[in-house]
C-alpha positions in Angstrom: -12.8 -11.9 7.7 -11.6 -9.0 9.9 -13.0 -8.6 13.5 -13.0 -4.9 14.6 -14.4 -3.1 17.6 -17.6 -2.6 15.8 -18.2 -6.4 15.8 -18.2 -6.4 19.6 -21.2 -4.1 19.8 -24.0 -5.8 21.6 -21.9 -8.8 22.7 -22.0 -9.5 26.4 -20.0 -12.7 27.0 -18.5 -14.4 24.0 -18.1 -14.0 20.3 -17.7 -16.9 17.9 -15.5 -16.2 14.9 -14.0 -18.2 12.0 -10.7 -19.9 12.9 -8.9 -17.9 10.2 -10.4 -14.5 11.1 -8.1 -11.6 11.7 -8.7 -9.8 15.0 -7.5 -6.3 15.1 -5.4 -5.2 18.2 -8.1 -2.7 19.3 -10.7 -5.5 19.2 -8.5 -7.7 21.3 -8.1 -4.9 23.9 -11.8 -4.0 23.9 -12.8 -7.7 24.4 -10.4 -8.0 27.3 -11.7 -4.8 28.9 -15.3 -5.9 28.5 -14.9 -9.5 29.6 -15.7 -10.8 26.2 -14.2 -14.2 25.2 -13.4 -14.5 21.5 -13.8 -18.1 20.4 -12.5 -19.4 17.1 -14.6 -22.1 15.5 -12.8 -25.1 14.2 -14.4 -25.1 10.7 -12.4 -23.0 8.2 -14.6 -20.8 6.1 -13.1 -18.6 3.4 -9.3 -18.8 3.5 -7.6 -15.5 4.0 -4.2 -16.5 2.5 -3.0 -19.0 0.0 -1.3 -22.2 1.2 2.5 -22.0 1.6 4.2 -23.0 -1.6 1.0 -23.1 -3.6 0.3 -19.6 -4.9 -3.1 -19.4 -6.7 -2.2 -16.6 -9.0 -0.4 -16.6 -12.3 2.9 -14.9 -13.2 1.2 -12.5 -15.5 -1.6 -11.5 -13.1 0.8 -10.7 -10.3 3.3 -9.0 -12.5 0.7 -6.6 -13.8 0.1 -5.2 -10.3 3.7 -4.9 -9.1 5.5 -1.6 -8.7 9.1 -2.8 -9.2 11.0 -0.7 -6.7 14.4 0.6 -6.0 14.5 3.5 -3.6 17.9 2.8 -2.2 20.0 5.9 -1.5 22.9 4.1 -3.1 21.1 3.3 -6.4 23.1 4.2 -9.5 22.0 5.1 -13.0 23.0 1.5 -14.0 20.9 0.1 -11.2 17.9 2.0 -12.5 18.5 0.9 -16.0 18.6 -2.7 -14.8 15.4 -2.2 -12.9 13.7 -0.8 -16.0 14.9 -3.7 -18.1 13.4 -6.2 -15.6 10.2 -4.3 -15.6 10.0 -4.4 -19.4 10.8 -8.1 -19.5 8.2 -9.1 -16.9 5.7 -6.3 -17.8 5.4 -4.9 -14.3 2.9 -2.1 -13.7 5.6 0.4 -13.0 9.1 1.1 -11.8 9.2 3.1 -8.5 12.3 5.3 -8.2 13.5 8.3 -6.3 12.9 11.7 -7.9 16.5 12.2 -9.3 16.1 8.9 -11.3 12.7 9.7 -12.9 14.1 11.2 -16.1 16.4 8.2 -16.7 13.6 5.7 -15.9 11.2 7.5 -18.3 13.8 7.2 -21.0 14.4 3.5 -20.3 10.6 2.6 -20.4 9.6 4.8 -23.3 7.4 2.9 -25.8 6.4 0.3 -23.2 3.4 -0.1 -21.0 5.5 0.2 -17.8 4.8 3.4 -16.0 7.3 5.5 -14.0 6.4 6.1 -10.4 8.2 8.3 -8.0 8.0 9.1 -4.3 7.3 12.5 -2.7 8.3 13.5 0.9 9.8 10.1 1.3 10.1 8.6 3.9 8.9 11.0 6.6 6.0 12.9 5.1 6.6 15.7 7.6 7.3 18.2 4.9 5.8 21.6 4.0 2.7 20.9 1.7 3.9 23.4 -0.9 7.2 21.6 -1.1 5.4 18.3 -1.6 3.3 19.8 -4.4 6.4 21.2 -6.1 8.4 18.0 -5.8 5.4 16.0 -7.2 5.1 18.4 -10.1 8.8 18.3 -10.9 8.6 14.5 -11.0 5.7 14.6 -13.4 7.6 17.1 -15.6 10.5 14.6 -15.7 8.2 11.8 -16.8 6.5 10.3 -13.8 3.0 9.0 -14.4 2.4 7.9 -10.8 3.2 9.6 -7.5 3.5 7.9 -4.1 3.4 10.7 -1.5 3.9 10.2 2.2 1.1 11.7 4.2 1.9 13.8 7.3 1.0 11.3 10.1 1.8 13.9 12.7 -1.2 15.9 11.6 -3.5 12.8 11.8 -2.1 11.9 15.3 -2.7 15.4 16.6 -6.3 15.5 15.3 -5.6 18.1 12.5 -7.7 16.2 10.0 -8.4 19.2 7.8 -4.7 19.9 7.4 -4.1 16.2 6.7 -6.7 16.4 3.9 -5.4 19.7 2.6 -1.8 18.3 2.4 -3.0 15.5 0.0 -5.4 17.7 -1.9 -2.7 20.2 -2.7 -0.6 17.6 -4.3 -3.6 16.2 -6.2 -4.3 19.7 -7.7 -0.6 20.2 -8.5 -0.2 17.1 -10.6 -3.7 17.0 -12.2 -6.1 14.1 -12.5 -4.3 12.2 -15.3 -1.5 11.2 -12.9 -2.1 8.4 -10.5 -1.7 9.5 -6.9 -1.0 7.0 -4.1 -0.9 8.2 -0.5 1.2 6.4 2.1 -0.4 6.4 5.5 2.0 4.2 7.5 -0.9 2.0 8.6 1.1 -0.3 11.0 1.9 2.8 13.1 -1.7 3.8 13.5 -4.6 2.3 15.5 -7.6 1.0 13.7 -9.7 4.2 14.0 -6.9 6.3 12.5 -6.3 3.8 9.7 -9.9 4.1 8.6 -9.9 7.9 9.2 -6.7 8.2 7.1 -8.2 6.1 4.3 -11.4 8.1 4.2 -9.4 11.4 4.1 -7.2 10.0 1.3 -10.2 9.1 -0.7 -12.0 12.4 -0.2 -8.9 14.3 -1.2 -9.0 12.7 -4.6 -6.2 10.2 -4.4 -6.4 7.0 -6.5 -4.8 4.7 -4.0 -4.2 4.5 -0.2 -0.8 2.8 0.4 -0.1 0.9 3.6 3.5 1.8 4.4 6.9 3.0 3.2 8.6 -0.1 4.4 11.1 2.1 6.3 9.4 2.2 9.7 6.9 -0.7 9.3 5.9 -3.6 7.1 2.7 -4.2 5.3 0.1 -6.3 7.1 -2.8 -8.2 5.6 -5.0 -7.1 8.6 -4.5 -3.4 7.5 -5.4 -4.2 3.9 -8.5 -6.1 5.1 -9.5 -3.2 7.3 -9.1 -0.6 4.6 -11.0 -2.7 2.0 -13.8 -3.3 4.5 -14.0 0.4 5.4 -13.5 1.9 1.9 -14.9 -0.6 -0.5 -14.4 0.7 -4.0 -13.9 4.3 -3.1 -10.2 4.1 -3.5 -7.7 1.4 -4.5 -5.2 -0.1 -2.1 -1.4 -0.6 -2.5 0.4 -2.8 -0.1 4.1 -2.2 0.4 6.8 -3.0 2.8 8.2 -6.5 3.5 6.6 -8.3 0.6 9.5 -10.6 -0.3 7.9 -13.8 -1.6 5.0 -15.1 -3.6 3.1 -16.2 -0.5 3.1 -12.7 1.0 2.3 -11.2 -2.4 -0.7 -13.5 -2.9 -1.9 -13.0 0.6 -2.0 -9.2 0.2 -3.9 -9.6 -3.1 -6.3 -12.0 -1.5 -6.8 -9.5 1.3 -7.9 -6.8 -1.2 -4.8 -5.1 -2.4 -4.9 -3.8 -6.0 -1.2 -3.0 -6.3 2.0 -4.2 -4.6 5.2 -2.4 -4.0 8.3 -4.6 -3.7 12.0 -4.7 -4.4 11.7 -8.5 -4.5 9.7 -8.7 -7.7 12.0 -11.0 -9.5 12.2 -13.5 -6.6 8.4 -13.5 -6.5 8.2 -14.1 -10.3 10.5 -17.1 -10.0 8.5 -18.6 -7.1 5.4 -18.3 -9.3 7.1 -20.2 -12.1 8.6 -17.6 -14.3 12.0 -18.2 -15.9 
């Protein structure tokens, strides 16, 4: 359960919440400003994460939602070949690589059910929209079936919501509907209202996924996944990425509502889950 500012409406003195509820920072601030005491009840209701050391999901079910990632600027052709080999062995959803490596990755995964994903305007997002669209289209021409584009958070921060929407919509039109489009909003750098607003704009612009973060400036948080899931429901899928390095974190993100995970620690997660 996620407690947001909306849950404080009509509360005058105290609010009783489950002991394992996630309370957003803005809800904490509003409660303090309004003199509201948030009390955690001692009885645990629905658990938000799995117990340490006891992942509840299978190797196969987790593998099929992982984007096996290597976006290192030092990545070599051999590194990408190894990444693709691991993805084939474990049947990950995709390999996520930088644009120059798309063609090689497409060759390495040909004939398998592993998709090739590439990033656009990574990691800043503060690029000209036409350049983003062109980069995305070139990735698709090279064999990418999925695009993870970084949204322009500066536009959102300055209230230029139409421009933020247009930036995403232009890439959507450039690559067509057959290609999966994931939009990175850098949720941990935003307040709750902007996280929800970004998610809504991403969905309305026709993207398939809203992605929490690049992992460069911030790490994925279960609270952000909960908030997006609560606000958007089934309008758009959610990809959590950034700092997911073990099975506990991976399962927590999935339990919070993530549909896809981006991680460079995929093999370690598989081994924790029991793969050999």
